[in-house]
C-alpha positions in Angstrom: -33.0 -17.8 -25.0 -29.8 -19.4 -26.2 -29.8 -22.9 -24.6 -26.7 -25.1 -24.9 -26.0 -28.5 -23.4 -23.2 -29.8 -25.6 -19.6 -28.6 -25.8 -16.5 -29.6 -27.7 -13.9 -31.2 -25.6 -11.7 -28.6 -24.0 -14.2 -25.8 -24.3 -15.4 -24.0 -21.2 -18.7 -25.6 -20.3 -19.5 -24.7 -16.7 -18.9 -22.0 -14.1 -19.4 -22.0 -10.4 -18.6 -19.7 -7.5 -17.0 -20.8 -4.3 -18.2 -18.4 -1.6 -16.5 -17.4 1.7 -19.8 -15.8 2.7 -22.5 -17.8 0.9 -25.5 -15.8 2.0 -23.8 -12.4 1.3 -22.6 -13.6 -2.1 -26.0 -14.8 -3.1 -27.5 -11.4 -2.3 -24.7 -9.7 -4.2 -25.1 -11.7 -7.4 -28.9 -11.9 -7.2 -28.9 -8.1 -7.1 -26.4 -7.7 -10.0 -27.7 -10.4 -12.4 -31.2 -11.1 -11.2 -30.4 -14.6 -10.3 -32.4 -17.0 -8.1 -31.0 -20.1 -6.4 -32.2 -23.6 -5.9 -32.4 -25.3 -2.6 -29.0 -26.6 -1.6 -27.8 -30.0 -2.8 -25.1 -32.1 -1.3 -22.5 -30.1 0.7 -24.6 -26.9 0.2 -24.1 -26.7 -3.5 -26.8 -24.8 -5.3 -27.7 -24.1 -9.0 -28.0 -20.5 -9.9 -30.7 -19.5 -12.4 -31.8 -16.6 -14.6 -35.5 -16.7 -15.7 -35.7 -20.3 -14.5 -32.7 -21.5 -16.7 -29.5 -22.8 -15.2 -26.5 -20.4 -15.5 -24.0 -22.0 -13.1 -23.3 -23.3 -9.7 -22.8 -21.8 -6.2 -21.0 -23.4 -3.4 -18.9 -22.8 -0.3 -15.1 -22.5 -0.2 -13.7 -25.9 0.9 -12.4 -25.9 4.4 -8.7 -26.5 5.0 -7.5 -26.1 1.4 -6.3 -22.5 1.6 -8.7 -21.4 -1.0 -10.5 -18.1 -1.2 -13.7 -16.9 -2.8 -13.4 -17.3 -6.6 -15.2 -18.0 -9.8 -14.1 -21.3 -11.4 -14.2 -22.2 -15.1 -14.6 -25.9 -16.1 -13.6 -27.4 -19.4 -15.5 -30.2 -21.1 -13.8 -33.6 -20.8 -15.0 -36.8 -22.3 -12.8 -38.8 -19.9 -12.0 -37.1 -16.6 -9.7 -40.0 -15.5 -7.6 -39.6 -18.6 -7.3 -35.9 -18.1 -6.4 -36.3 -14.5 -3.6 -38.6 -15.5 -2.2 -36.1 -18.0 -2.2 -33.1 -15.7 0.9 -34.0 -13.7 2.8 -35.3 -16.7 2.3 -31.8 -18.3 3.5 -29.9 -15.3 0.2 -29.2 -13.5 -1.3 -30.4 -10.2 -4.5 -32.2 -9.5 -6.1 -30.6 -6.5 -8.9 -33.1 -6.1 -10.9 -35.6 -8.1 -12.2 -37.0 -10.3 -15.2 -37.1 -8.1 -18.8 -38.1 -8.8 -21.5 -35.4 -8.9 -24.5 -37.6 -8.3 -26.2 -38.8 -11.5 -25.0 -35.7 -13.4 -21.3 -36.6 -14.1 -17.8 -36.4 -12.7 -15.5 -33.5 -12.1 -11.9 -32.7 -11.1 -10.1 -29.6 -10.2 -6.5 -28.8 -11.0 -3.8 -26.0 -11.2 -2.0 -25.5 -14.5 1.8 -25.0 -14.7 1.4 -21.2 -14.5 -0.7 -21.4 -11.3 -4.2 -20.9 -12.8 -6.9 -23.0 -11.2 -9.2 -24.9 -13.7 -11.9 -27.5 -13.4 -12.9 -30.3 -15.8 -16.4 -31.7 -16.2 -17.5 -35.0 -17.7 -21.3 -34.9 -18.0 -23.3 -38.0 -18.1 -26.3 -36.4 -19.9 -25.5 -32.8 -20.4 -22.0 -31.4 -20.9 -22.6 -28.0 -19.5 -24.7 -25.0 -18.6 -28.0 -24.4 -20.3 -28.3 -20.6 -20.7 -25.5 -18.7 -22.4 -25.0 -15.4 -24.3 -28.1 -13.9 -22.5 -28.3 -11.1 -20.0 -27.1 -12.5 -16.7 -25.5 -15.6 -18.2 -21.9 -16.4 -19.3 -20.8 -15.0 -22.6 -17.0 -15.8 -22.7 -13.9 -16.9 -20.8 -10.3 -15.8 -20.8 -7.2 -17.5 -19.5 -4.9 -14.7 -18.1 -1.4 -16.0 -18.4 2.0 -14.4 -19.2 3.0 -17.4 -21.4 0.3 -18.2 -23.9 2.5 -20.6 -25.8 3.1 -22.8 -22.7 -0.6 -22.6 -21.9 -1.5 -23.9 -25.4 0.9 -26.9 -25.0 -0.6 -27.8 -21.6 -4.3 -27.5 -22.5 -3.8 -29.2 -25.9 -1.9 -32.0 -24.3 -4.6 -32.7 -21.8 -7.0 -33.7 -24.6 -4.5 -35.2 -27.0 -5.0 -32.3 -29.5 -2.5 -30.3 -31.4 -4.1 -27.0 -30.4 -6.6 -26.2 -27.7 -9.8 -24.3 -28.2 -9.3 -20.5 -28.2 -7.0 -18.0 -29.7 -4.0 -15.9 -28.6 -6.1 -12.7 -29.0 -8.6 -11.1 -26.8 -12.0 -9.8 -27.8 -13.1 -13.1 -29.1 -16.8 -13.6 -29.9 -19.3 -14.3 -27.1 -19.1 -17.9 -26.0 -15.4 -18.3 -26.9 -12.4 -18.5 -24.6 -9.1 -16.7 -25.1 -5.5 -17.6 -24.3 -3.3 -14.6 -23.7 -2.3 -11.7 -21.6 -5.5 -9.7 -20.9 -6.0 -6.0 -21.6 -6.8 -6.3 -17.9 -3.1 -6.2 -17.0 -4.1 -2.9 -15.5 -5.9 -5.1 -12.9 -3.3 -4.7 -10.2 -2.1 -7.9 -8.6 -4.0 -10.2 -11.0 -2.5 -13.7 -10.9 -2.7 -16.3 -13.7 -6.3 -17.3 -13.8 -9.4 -18.1 -15.8 -11.9 -15.2 -15.9 -15.5 -15.7 -16.8 -17.6 -12.9 -18.4 -21.3 -12.3 -18.0 -23.6 -10.5 -20.4 -25.2 -7.3 -19.1 -27.4 -4.7 -20.8 -25.1 -1.8 -19.8 -21.6 -2.2 -18.5 -21.3 1.2 -16.6 -24.6 0.5 -14.9 -23.5 -2.9 -13.9 -20.2 -1.6 -12.6 -22.0 1.1 -10.5 -24.4 -1.5 -9.1 -21.4 -3.7 -8.1 -19.8 -0.8 -6.3 -22.9 0.2 -4.5 -23.1 -3.4 -3.2 -19.6 -3.4 -1.9 -17.6 -4.5 -5.0 -15.1 -2.6 -7.1 -14.0 -2.0 -10.6 -10.7 -3.7 -11.2 -10.2 -2.8 -14.9 -12.1 -1.5 -17.9 -12.0 -1.9 -21.6 -11.1 1.1 -23.6 -14.4 1.2 -25.5 -16.5 1.0 -22.3 -18.2 -2.2 -23.4 -16.6 -4.5 -20.9 -15.1 -4.3 -17.4 -13.4 -6.6 -14.9 -15.1 -6.4 -11.5 -14.1 -7.6 -8.0 -16.8 -8.7 -5.7 -16.7 -7.8 -1.9 -14.8 -11.0 -1.2 -12.1 -10.4 -3.8 -13.3 -12.7 -6.6 -12.7 -11.4 -10.1 -15.3 -11.7 -12.9 -16.0 -9.8 -16.1 -19.1 -8.1 -17.6 -19.7 -7.4 -21.3 -22.5 -5.8 -23.2 -24.4 -7.7 -25.8 -24.1 -5.3 -28.8 -22.6 -6.9 -31.9 -18.8 -6.4 -32.0 
């Protein structure tokens, strides 16, 4: 199994799901990806696992913040305080944090200038998720935005780099992120956002399973090898198959 605990600064390193219906959402994703869930930690946050390996986090939508069910992408940060200080200067907004996550590290959550929500994670011992590029685990991330050039300036500036990780094209290799307007523009009503993709053995089968469980297909790639799905609570996520591209 591909195991990964270190990430370059600015690269997607963690995903979690904020649930409006935690029990229902756990059943949905357990059925779709064969996940199991640890016992809840502080504030009901759980680790999601596939075959015993960590694939991400699972929590509850914070009360009183106007947030809805959503998947969140986190970027690796060596200094969460420094990143938080640069967000506003570059036109974004810090929603909350940096906050401590027990002995594991610190995180903050922000909204970029285009309105896409994004998290940042400063790990004390591991910089990110353990299992990637395996069935049921993350295999890529895309930033959906109408202005890739502005996005590059914002994300590069957060880390003091000339260019951020990622490219202005889609269809990047597994484990990479993309900056650009998605082929998923046929996804009606899609707002600027980070979208996480999960590896599946067969995309049409995964899409059918999601529909049977109350989800829907929001958009599909032209080659049938990836799709954007919407879970029963409206959260978008992608699935891709693992064949070499």
